[in-house]
C-alpha positions as CSV (number, residue, x, y, z in Angstrom):
1,X,-61.8,73.3,62.9
2,X,-61.2,74.3,66.5
3,X,-62.8,76.7,69.0
4,X,-59.6,78.7,69.1
5,X,-59.7,79.2,65.4
6,X,-63.3,80.6,65.6
7,X,-62.4,82.8,68.6
8,X,-59.6,84.2,66.4
9,X,-62.3,85.3,64.0
10,X,-63.9,87.3,66.8
11,X,-67.1,85.3,66.9
12,X,-69.4,85.3,69.9
13,X,-69.5,82.2,72.1
14,X,-73.0,81.5,71.1
15,X,-72.1,81.5,67.4
16,X,-69.1,79.3,68.1
17,X,-71.3,76.8,69.9
18,X,-73.7,76.6,67.0
19,X,-71.0,76.2,64.5
20,X,-69.3,73.5,66.5
21,X,-72.6,71.7,67.0
22,X,-73.3,71.7,63.3
23,X,-69.7,70.7,62.6
24,X,-69.9,67.9,65.1
25,X,-73.0,66.5,63.3
26,X,-71.0,66.1,60.0
27,X,-68.0,64.7,61.9
28,X,-70.2,62.2,63.7
29,X,-71.8,61.1,60.4
30,X,-68.4,60.6,58.9
31,X,-67.2,58.7,62.0
32,X,-70.2,56.4,61.9
33,X,-69.6,55.7,58.2
34,X,-65.9,55.2,59.0
35,X,-66.8,52.7,61.7
36,X,-69.2,50.9,59.3
37,X,-66.6,50.6,56.7
38,X,-64.0,49.5,59.2
39,X,-66.3,46.7,60.3
40,X,-66.9,45.7,56.7
41,X,-63.2,45.6,56.0
42,X,-62.6,43.4,59.1
43,X,-65.4,41.1,58.0
44,X,-64.0,40.9,54.5
45,X,-60.5,40.2,55.9
46,X,-62.1,37.3,57.8
47,X,-63.7,36.0,54.6
48,X,-60.4,36.4,52.8
49,X,-58.7,34.2,55.4
50,X,-61.2,31.5,54.5
51,X,-59.9,31.6,51.0
52,X,-56.2,31.7,51.8
53,X,-55.7,28.9,49.4
54,X,-56.6,31.2,46.5
55,X,-53.0,31.4,45.3
56,X,-52.9,27.6,45.3
57,X,-56.2,27.5,43.4
58,X,-54.8,30.0,40.9
59,X,-51.7,27.8,40.5
60,X,-53.8,24.7,39.9
61,X,-56.1,26.6,37.5
62,X,-53.1,27.7,35.4
63,X,-51.8,24.1,35.3
64,X,-55.3,22.9,34.3
65,X,-55.6,25.5,31.5
66,X,-52.1,24.6,30.2
67,X,-52.8,20.9,30.3
68,X,-56.2,21.4,28.8
69,X,-54.8,23.4,25.9
70,X,-52.1,20.8,25.3
71,X,-54.7,18.0,25.4
72,X,-56.9,19.8,22.9
73,X,-53.9,20.5,20.6
74,X,-52.8,16.8,20.8
75,X,-56.4,15.7,20.2
76,X,-56.7,17.9,17.1
77,X,-53.4,16.6,15.7
78,X,-54.5,13.0,16.3
79,X,-57.9,13.6,14.6
80,X,-56.1,15.2,11.6
81,X,-53.6,12.4,11.4
82,X,-56.4,9.9,11.4
83,X,-58.3,11.7,8.7
84,X,-55.2,11.9,6.5
85,X,-54.4,8.2,7.0
86,X,-58.0,7.3,6.1
87,X,-58.0,9.4,3.0
88,X,-54.6,8.1,1.9
89,X,-55.9,4.5,2.3
90,X,-59.1,5.3,0.4
91,X,-57.0,6.8,-2.4
92,X,-55.1,3.5,-2.6
93,X,-51.7,4.8,-1.6
94,X,-49.1,2.2,-1.8
95,X,-47.1,3.7,1.1
96,X,-49.4,6.0,3.2
97,X,-46.6,6.7,5.7
98,X,-44.3,8.0,3.0
99,X,-47.1,10.1,1.4
100,X,-48.1,11.6,4.8
101,X,-44.7,13.2,4.9
102,X,-45.5,15.0,1.7
103,X,-48.7,16.6,3.1
104,X,-48.5,20.2,4.1
105,X,-50.4,20.4,7.3
106,X,-50.4,24.2,7.2
107,X,-52.7,24.1,4.1
108,X,-55.3,22.0,5.9
109,X,-58.1,24.0,7.5
110,X,-61.2,23.0,9.5
111,X,-64.5,24.4,8.1
112,X,-67.6,25.4,10.1
113,X,-68.9,21.8,9.9
114,X,-65.7,20.5,11.5
115,X,-64.5,18.9,8.3
116,X,-60.9,19.1,7.1
117,X,-60.4,21.0,3.9
118,X,-57.3,20.8,1.7
119,X,-56.4,17.2,2.2
120,X,-58.1,15.8,-1.0
121,X,-56.5,18.6,-3.1
122,X,-53.1,17.7,-1.9
123,X,-53.6,14.0,-2.5
124,X,-54.9,14.7,-6.0
125,X,-51.7,16.7,-6.7
126,X,-49.6,13.9,-5.3
127,X,-51.5,11.4,-7.5
128,X,-50.7,13.5,-10.6
129,X,-47.1,14.2,-9.8
130,X,-46.2,10.8,-8.2
131,X,-48.7,8.3,-9.6
132,X,-46.3,5.4,-9.0
133,X,-47.0,5.8,-5.3
134,X,-50.7,4.9,-5.8
135,X,-52.3,1.7,-6.9
136,X,-53.5,2.1,-10.5
137,X,-56.8,0.8,-11.7
138,X,-55.0,-1.9,-13.7
139,X,-53.1,-3.2,-10.7
140,X,-54.5,-5.7,-8.3
141,X,-53.9,-5.9,-4.6
142,X,-52.9,-9.3,-3.3
143,X,-55.9,-10.9,-1.6
144,X,-57.1,-14.2,-0.3
145,X,-57.5,-15.6,-3.8
146,X,-53.7,-15.6,-4.4
147,X,-52.6,-19.0,-5.5
148,X,-49.7,-20.8,-3.7
149,X,-47.7,-22.1,-6.7
150,X,-45.3,-24.1,-4.6
151,X,-48.2,-26.5,-3.7
152,X,-49.2,-29.1,-6.3
153,X,-52.8,-28.8,-5.4
154,X,-52.8,-25.0,-6.0
155,X,-54.9,-24.1,-3.0
156,X,-55.6,-20.4,-2.3
157,X,-53.4,-18.8,0.3
158,X,-55.3,-16.6,2.7
159,X,-54.3,-13.7,4.9
160,X,-54.6,-14.1,8.6
161,X,-57.8,-12.2,8.9
162,X,-59.5,-14.3,6.2
163,X,-58.2,-17.5,7.9
164,X,-59.7,-16.4,11.2
165,X,-63.0,-15.5,9.5
166,X,-63.3,-18.8,7.7
167,X,-62.2,-20.8,10.8
168,X,-65.2,-19.3,12.6
169,X,-67.5,-19.6,9.5
170,X,-66.3,-22.8,7.6
171,X,-69.7,-23.0,5.8
172,X,-68.9,-19.8,3.9
173,X,-65.5,-21.1,2.6
174,X,-66.7,-22.9,-0.5
175,X,-69.7,-20.5,-1.3
176,X,-69.3,-17.9,-3.9
């Protein structure tokens, strides 16, 4: 709004002065606010310059998230693999590596207690369908008591673990 505009409306000089004074107050308030905001913007730009490495941080954060996700996935797979191996050995599988290939990993779920559900059912099905892949109750597993028939004295042949144990504890060798 200008004085010429108000004069064009045929207002008196006194009325124009009052209108311009009031108009000036509003303008001055807005200028003051504008100056405050401009100062704040400049201050924030200075702060932003302190954090100019933000893009680099974001890049590292993305890499971290990606690697963390991959680590958690690999860890979950390793835990599942260990649980399956343990359960196959406990079920007396003759060839756990072969049987592991028959396990459908998609059917295995983790319950709210962190336990894997669905492995035992699959092993039971495999035991029913391919029982020859499991040690039956009638079969025996070779152990330290296996007799060496090539030797005239018929001494027991021990596995390396038993040999190491009895080498450290010879007093337990002849005890039953």
